[in-house]
LUMLO-43635 format. One record per residue (C-alpha): residue in one letter; z, y negated, x. Coordinates in steps of 0.2 Angstrom, whole numbers, padded with zeros to 4 digits, always signed. Layout:
REM LUMLO-43635
aZYX...
END
This chain:
REM LUMLO-43635
m-0019-0045+0036f-0005-0050+0023s-0014-0041+0010l-0010-0024+0016i+0008-0027+0013g+0007-0028-0007p+0003-0010-0009i+0017-0004+0002i+0030-0015-0007p+0033-0009-0024p+0026-0009-0037s+0010+0000-0029l-0005+0008-0037v-0008+0017-0020f+0009+0025-0022i+0006+0029-0040l-0010+0038-0035y-0002+0047-0021g+0013+0051-0033v+0000+0059-0045l-0011+0069-0034s+0004+0076-0024g+0017+0079-0037t+0030+0067-0027s+0042+0056-0036i+0034+0038-0039i+0051+0029-0040g+0054+0038-0023l+0038+0032-0015f+0042+0014-0022i+0059+0014-0013a+0053+0022+0003g+0040+0008+0005i+0053-0007+0004i+0059-0006+0022p+0042-0003+0030g+0034-0017+0019i+0047-0030+0024m+0046-0024+0043l+0027-0027+0042g+0029-0044+0034l+0042-0050+0046a+0032-0044+0061q+0016-0052+0055i+0026-0069+0052v+0032-0068+0070i+0013-0066+0076v+0006-0080+0064y+0020-0092+0071l+0017-0088+0089e-0002-0089+0087g+0000-0106+0078r+0011-0113+0092k-0001-0107+0105h-0016-0114+0096h-0008-0129+0089f-0012-0125+0071p-0010-0140+0059a+0007-0140+0051g+0009-0145+0032e+0020-0159+0026p+0039-0155+0028t+0047-0148+0013s+0062-0155+0005l+0077-0144-0001r+0074-0151-0018f+0056-0146-0018f+0060-0129-0012v+0073-0126-0025r+0062-0131-0039s+0048-0121-0033l+0060-0107-0031a+0066-0109-0049r+0048-0110-0056s+0043-0094-0047g+0060-0084-0050l+0054-0077-0067s+0038-0069-0059m+0047-0064-0043i+0060-0053-0053l+0045-0042-0060p+0047-0029-0046v+0067-0029-0049i+0064-0026-0067i+0052-0011-0064i+0062-0002-0051g+0079-0005-0059g+0072+0001-0076m+0066+0017-0069l+0082+0020-0058a+0092+0017-0074g+0081+0028-0083v+0077+0015-0096f+0059+0020-0095t+0046+0031-0084a+0034+0025-0070t+0020+0025-0084e+0031+0016-0097a+0035+0003-0082g+0017-0002-0081a+0017-0007-0100v+0033-0016-0098a+0026-0025-0083a+0010-0030-0092f+0019-0037-0107y+0032-0047-0096a+0017-0054-0086l+0007-0058-0102f+0023-0067-0109l+0025-0077-0093s+0007-0082-0093m+0005-0086-0111v+0022-0093-0116v+0032-0099-0099y+0018-0105-0088k+0004-0108-0102k-0009-0104-0090l-0017-0089-0100k-0025-0095-0117p-0029-0083-0132s-0047-0085-0129h-0044-0078-0112l-0038-0061-0117w-0054-0052-0121g-0060-0055-0103v-0044-0050-0097l-0043-0033-0107r-0061-0030-0103s-0059-0032-0085t-0043-0021-0085a-0052-0008-0095l-0067-0007-0082d-0055-0007-0068t-0044+0007-0076a-0060+0017-0079n-0066+0016-0062v-0050+0022-0055m-0047+0036-0069v-0065+0043-0064i-0060+0045-0047v-0043+0053-0051g-0052+0064-0064t-0064+0071-0051s-0050+0074-0038s-0044+0090-0046i-0061+0097-0045f-0063+0092-0027a-0046+0099-0023w-0050+0115-0032m-0066+0117-0021l-0057+0114-0005a-0045+0127-0009a-0058+0139-0013e-0066+0137+0003d-0049+0137+0012i-0053+0120+0019p-0034+0115+0020e-0030+0131+0030r-0044+0129+0042v-0040+0111+0046g-0022+0116+0048t-0026+0130+0060t-0039+0119+0070m-0025+0106+0073m-0012+0118+0077s-0024+0126+0089i-0025+0110+0097s-0007+0107+0099q+0009+0115+0089n+0019+0099+0094p+0023+0090+0077a+0022+0073+0086a+0005+0077+0093v-0002+0083+0076l+0005+0068+0067l-0003+0057+0080m-0020+0066+0076i-0018+0064+0058n-0014+0045+0061v-0030+0043+0071l-0040+0052+0057l-0034+0041+0043l-0036+0026+0053f-0054+0031+0056i-0058+0036+0039g-0049+0020+0032t-0062+0009+0042f-0077+0017+0031m-0070+0021+0015d-0059+0012+0001n-0041+0018+0000f-0042+0028-0017p-0057+0039-0012a-0050+0042+0005m-0033+0048-0002i-0042+0059-0014i-0052+0067-0001t-0040+0069+0013l-0023+0073+0003p-0027+0090-0002v-0032+0094+0016l-0017+0085+0025l-0003+0088+0014p-0001+0107+0016l-0002+0104+0035v+0013+0091+0036k+0023+0103+0025q+0021+0116+0038l+0027+0103+0050g+0042+0100+0040v+0037+0082+0035s+0043+0077+0019p+0029+0073+0006l+0038+0056+0002h+0038+0051+0020f+0020+0056+0021g+0016+0046+0006v+0022+0030+0016i+0013+0036+0032m-0004+0038+0022t-0002+0022+0013v+0001+0012+0028n-0014+0019+0037l-0026+0017+0022m-0020-0001+0020i-0023-0005+0038g-0041+0001+0035t-0044-0012+0021v-0043-0026+0035t-0053-0018+0048p-0073-0018+0050p-0085-0012+0046v-0081-0009+0028g-0064-0017+0026m-0065-0026+0010c-0050-0038+0013i-0057-0044+0030y-0073-0049+0021l-0064-0058+0008g-0053-0066+0021a-0068-0072+0031a-0077-0079+0016i-0060-0089+0011g-0059-0095+0029k-0077-0099+0029t-0080-0090+0045t-0089-0074+0051v-0081-0056+0050e-0083-0055+0069r-0073-0070+0072a-0059-0066+0059a-0058-0048+0066f-0055-0055+0083a-0043-0068+0078m-0031-0054+0070k-0031-0044+0085w-0012-0046+0087l-0009-0044+0068l-0018-0027+0068l-0009-0021+0084v+0009-0025+0077s+0003-0016+0061i-0001-0001+0070a+0015-0002+0080i+0024-0002+0063l+0015+0013+0057l+0020+0022+0073l+0038+0018+0070v+0036+0024+0051t+0029+0040+0058y+0040+0045+0071i+0057+0037+0065p+0058+0045+0047s+0074+0034+0043v+0064+0019+0042s+0056+0025+0026m+0068+0037+0021f+0085+0028+0023l+0084+0021+0005p+0077+0036-0004h+0091+0047+0004l+0104+0034-0001l+0099+0033-0019g+0096+0053-0020f+0077+0054-0018g+0069+0064-0005
END
């Protein structure tokens, strides 16, 4: 369940894709995801603690303050990477695209020079894997404009909007229907294709309701990331089950409270816009 927090707290590839497809400020999306991401993390920590107490999970060895400080010092250089990215973009030092290059070179420097975990002989494999992953994403993004044009030509966004508005014109009810739709789609489809398919349809509708595209970006991202940990196609739940050496069914049942608390945070983000929009408004975005 903790895997769904990463793409909500910056930097986030999902936010970048949403920003590219919708024309929304990527920096604004990064900032909007901070509070919801922290809320998700804290809520899930509480659930894990309570479940651990209930089922008597084995505790690790007590950690000394000295060990904690040493570990924090060793990881400090890595932990400031998001600060460099967000700070650099806010200060106008580099754009969101340039921030990716800065992050890559900084991570390369840490891996090869500071931590010395990455050897020169590993670089070709890393570059090849990165190129393949990037190509996969760019093929999807490249076809999205064609798909969006087809939807517009057939008036699909208008028809979907008319259908939903005919069911209810209450913005709260329409947002609930959108949440249910995205949660359902997320259980069967990866987040990138799901966003590319649904965003051209849903974005015009939420704009009619007066919902900020920045706010909707956080709603959509949280929705689709919950889908990555729900069966039958949730990639992260299969990975978690493999790591934990258990079945997907047992893993899904064990995380029921984590899933419920994540959906509760989603509803807070949906119906209390200030949860995601407070920081963007404070910094002049949205």
